[in-house]
C-alpha positions as CSV (number, residue, x, y, z in Angstrom):
1,M,18.5,-31.4,56.2
2,R,17.9,-27.8,57.5
3,K,16.4,-27.0,60.9
4,G,13.4,-24.7,59.4
5,R,12.8,-28.0,57.4
6,L,12.3,-30.8,59.8
7,I,10.2,-28.5,62.1
8,R,8.4,-28.6,59.2
9,I,8.1,-32.1,58.6
10,T,7.9,-32.9,62.4
11,S,4.8,-30.5,62.6
12,A,3.1,-31.6,59.4
13,V,4.0,-35.0,61.0
14,I,2.3,-35.1,64.4
15,A,-1.1,-32.6,62.7
16,W,-1.7,-36.3,60.8
17,L,-1.2,-38.0,63.8
18,L,-3.8,-36.3,65.3
19,T,-6.6,-35.9,62.5
20,V,-5.9,-40.0,62.7
21,C,-6.6,-40.1,66.3
22,W,-9.6,-37.5,65.5
23,G,-10.7,-40.3,62.4
24,Y,-10.7,-42.9,65.4
25,F,-12.5,-41.2,68.2
26,I,-15.0,-40.7,65.9
27,F,-15.1,-44.0,64.6
28,S,-15.2,-45.5,68.1
29,M,-18.0,-43.6,68.7
30,S,-19.9,-44.3,66.0
31,S,-19.1,-48.2,66.8
32,E,-21.1,-47.9,70.4
33,D,-24.4,-50.4,69.8
34,S,-27.9,-48.1,71.0
35,S,-27.3,-48.6,74.5
36,E,-24.0,-47.5,74.9
37,S,-24.3,-44.9,72.8
38,S,-27.7,-43.2,75.0
39,E,-25.7,-44.1,78.2
40,T,-22.8,-41.9,76.8
41,S,-25.1,-39.2,75.5
42,N,-27.1,-39.4,79.2
43,K,-23.8,-38.7,80.8
44,V,-23.1,-35.7,78.7
45,V,-26.7,-34.2,78.9
46,E,-26.6,-34.6,82.6
47,N,-23.2,-33.1,83.0
48,I,-24.3,-29.7,81.1
49,A,-27.7,-29.7,82.7
50,G,-25.9,-29.8,86.0
51,I,-23.8,-26.8,84.7
52,I,-26.7,-24.9,83.0
53,V,-29.4,-25.4,84.7
54,P,-29.7,-23.4,87.6
55,G,-30.6,-26.3,90.9
56,Y,-30.5,-29.4,88.6
57,D,-29.1,-31.8,91.1
58,K,-31.8,-30.7,93.6
59,L,-34.9,-30.7,91.5
60,P,-37.0,-34.2,91.9
61,E,-36.0,-37.0,89.5
62,S,-39.4,-36.5,86.8
63,E,-37.9,-33.1,86.7
64,R,-34.7,-33.6,85.5
65,N,-35.6,-36.4,83.7
66,E,-38.0,-33.8,81.5
67,I,-34.9,-31.6,81.1
68,K,-32.8,-33.9,80.1
69,D,-35.3,-35.5,77.7
70,K,-35.6,-31.7,76.5
71,M,-32.1,-31.2,75.8
72,S,-31.0,-34.7,74.7
73,F,-31.6,-34.5,70.8
74,P,-30.1,-30.4,70.2
75,I,-26.8,-31.6,72.3
76,R,-26.4,-35.0,70.6
77,K,-26.7,-33.4,67.1
78,L,-23.9,-30.2,68.5
79,A,-21.8,-33.3,69.5
80,H,-22.1,-34.5,65.6
81,F,-21.3,-30.7,64.4
82,S,-18.5,-30.5,67.3
83,E,-16.7,-33.9,66.4
84,F,-16.9,-33.0,62.5
85,A,-15.2,-29.6,62.8
86,I,-12.8,-30.3,64.7
87,M,-11.9,-33.1,61.7
88,G,-12.2,-30.4,59.0
89,G,-9.9,-28.4,61.7
90,L,-7.3,-31.1,61.7
91,L,-7.9,-31.4,58.0
92,I,-6.8,-28.6,56.8
93,M,-3.9,-27.8,58.9
94,S,-2.6,-30.9,58.4
95,L,-2.6,-30.4,54.4
96,K,-1.2,-26.9,55.1
97,L,1.6,-28.3,57.1
98,T,2.1,-31.1,54.2
99,F,2.5,-28.9,51.3
100,D,3.4,-25.9,53.1
101,N,2.6,-22.7,50.5
102,K,2.7,-25.2,47.4
103,F,-1.0,-24.3,46.6
104,F,-3.5,-21.6,46.9
105,L,-5.6,-21.7,50.3
106,R,-8.5,-22.8,48.0
107,V,-6.8,-25.9,46.7
108,Y,-6.6,-27.0,51.0
109,I,-10.1,-26.0,51.6
110,I,-11.0,-28.1,48.6
111,C,-9.2,-31.2,49.1
112,S,-10.3,-31.1,52.9
113,M,-13.6,-30.8,52.1
114,V,-13.9,-33.5,50.0
115,M,-11.7,-35.7,52.6
116,G,-13.9,-34.8,56.1
117,S,-17.7,-34.8,53.6
118,A,-16.2,-38.3,52.5
119,Y,-14.7,-39.7,55.9
120,A,-18.8,-38.2,57.2
121,V,-20.6,-40.4,54.4
122,T,-18.6,-43.6,55.6
123,D,-19.1,-42.6,59.5
124,E,-23.2,-42.9,58.9
125,W,-22.5,-45.9,56.5
126,H,-20.6,-48.0,59.0
127,Q,-23.8,-46.8,61.8
128,A,-25.4,-49.1,59.4
129,S,-23.4,-52.4,60.4
130,V,-23.3,-51.3,64.5
131,P,-26.7,-53.2,66.3
132,G,-29.2,-50.6,67.7
133,R,-28.0,-47.7,65.0
134,S,-28.8,-46.3,61.7
135,P,-27.5,-44.2,58.9
136,Q,-29.1,-40.9,59.3
137,I,-28.8,-38.0,56.0
138,T,-29.7,-35.4,58.8
139,D,-26.2,-36.6,60.8
140,V,-24.5,-36.7,57.4
141,M,-25.9,-32.8,56.9
142,I,-25.0,-32.1,60.7
143,D,-21.5,-33.4,59.9
144,I,-20.6,-31.8,56.7
145,S,-21.6,-29.0,58.0
146,G,-19.2,-29.1,61.1
147,V,-16.3,-29.9,58.5
148,I,-17.0,-26.9,57.0
149,C,-17.0,-24.6,59.7
150,G,-13.8,-26.1,61.0
151,I,-12.2,-25.5,57.9
152,A,-13.6,-22.0,57.4
153,G,-12.5,-21.3,61.0
154,V,-9.0,-22.5,60.3
155,A,-8.8,-21.3,56.9
156,F,-9.8,-17.6,58.4
157,I,-7.0,-18.2,60.4
158,I,-4.4,-19.3,58.2
159,Y,-5.5,-16.1,55.8
160,L,-4.5,-13.7,58.7
161,V,-1.5,-15.5,59.2
162,E,-0.2,-15.3,55.7
163,K,-1.7,-11.6,55.3
164,K,0.2,-10.3,58.1
165,R,3.8,-12.1,57.2
166,R,3.5,-10.8,54.0
167,R,3.1,-7.5,55.7
168,L,6.4,-7.9,57.6
169,T,8.2,-8.9,54.5
170,T,8.1,-6.3,52.2
């Protein structure tokens, strides 16, 4: 086996392992019941508030709680978006490394969008079986938006790299 082929196969395997691990991470976050999920979210919000609100630690508890209440919803939704943006990026990268120039970039984009969107839907469906959690169509839309943005970012990088390669070989 040629060294270049071995590197491509190894890269594809690593990319798929990362994708599967990330999918498991999303699944485990969705498996938290409502109290665990709230506790996790509150810790994240508390840390972010401590970073972006000057003197947050010195504020009275009532003011800190008010700030956390205002920040909680957008941070939770941004977490949904970010989780699935990473998933979208990993999916297109895994497909590209697996099939290495056998298809046009748009085929990888479409396939990763279908796979990422399907995972977003099944993730919300899974939450229906978790105590205190329920599937939300808005979360599915946020997740799919994240998938699309993650794919777009990685697809743009792939496009730039391929354009530079073509320029160097001509």
